[in-house]
C-alpha positions in Angstrom: 0.2 -6.0 3.2 0.7 -2.2 4.1 4.3 -2.5 4.3 4.5 -4.2 1.2 2.3 -1.3 -0.3 4.5 1.3 1.1 7.6 -0.6 -0.5 5.9 -0.8 -3.8 5.1 3.2 -3.8 8.6 4.1 -2.6 10.3 1.9 -5.3 7.9 1.9 -8.3 5.5 5.2 -7.6 2.3 2.9 -7.4 -0.1 3.5 -4.6 -1.3 0.1 -4.6 -4.3 -1.1 -2.7 -3.5 -3.2 0.3 -4.4 -6.5 -2.0 -1.7 -5.2 -4.4 0.8 -5.3 -1.2 -0.2 -8.5 -0.6 0.8 -9.9 -4.0 4.4 -8.1 -3.3 4.6 -9.6 0.2 3.8 -13.2 -1.2 6.1 -12.5 -4.1 8.8 -11.8 -1.9 8.3 -15.2 0.3 7.9 -17.1 -2.7 11.3 -16.1 -3.9 12.8 -16.6 -0.7 11.9 -20.0 -0.5 12.6 -20.9 -4.2 9.3 -21.6 -5.3 10.0 -18.7 -8.1 13.2 -17.7 -9.4 14.3 -13.9 -10.2 15.0 -14.8 -13.6 11.6 -15.9 -14.4 8.8 -13.4 -15.7 6.2 -12.4 -13.0 3.3 -10.5 -13.3 1.6 -8.8 -10.1 -2.0 -7.6 -10.5 -2.8 -4.6 -8.4 -6.6 -4.6 -8.7 -7.3 -1.3 -6.7 -6.0 2.2 -5.7 -4.3 2.9 -2.4 -6.7 6.0 -2.2 -9.6 4.0 -1.6 -7.8 2.7 1.7 -6.3 5.7 3.3 -7.6 4.7 6.7 -5.8 1.6 6.5 -2.6 3.9 5.5 -3.3 6.5 8.1 -1.8 4.4 10.9 1.4 4.4 9.3 1.5 8.1 8.4 -0.6 9.9 11.3 -1.3 13.3 10.6 -0.4 16.3 13.4 -3.4 18.2 14.0 -3.5 20.7 16.8 -7.2 21.9 16.6 -10.3 19.5 16.3 -11.6 21.2 13.2 -8.6 20.2 11.3 -9.4 16.3 12.2 -12.9 16.9 10.4 -13.2 16.4 6.6 -10.5 15.5 4.2 -10.3 13.7 0.7 -13.6 11.9 0.8 -15.4 13.7 3.5 -16.4 17.3 2.9 -15.6 19.9 5.5 
């Protein structure tokens, strides 16, 4: 889910929630096994924003911090 979400952000500029990434991953598998065809019209719903799941994505994009105070706070938590 996370990898597919990163690919969606890279290819389409959409910072999708992990469930949106799961839809992209499922689509790839359905295309690969022939259940869906590339020429079909396919709609994928992204029901959330990646900003709500920064902790899930943070494992793939660790922040280099040198001071303990740099680790505190962030987008959601005030310093």
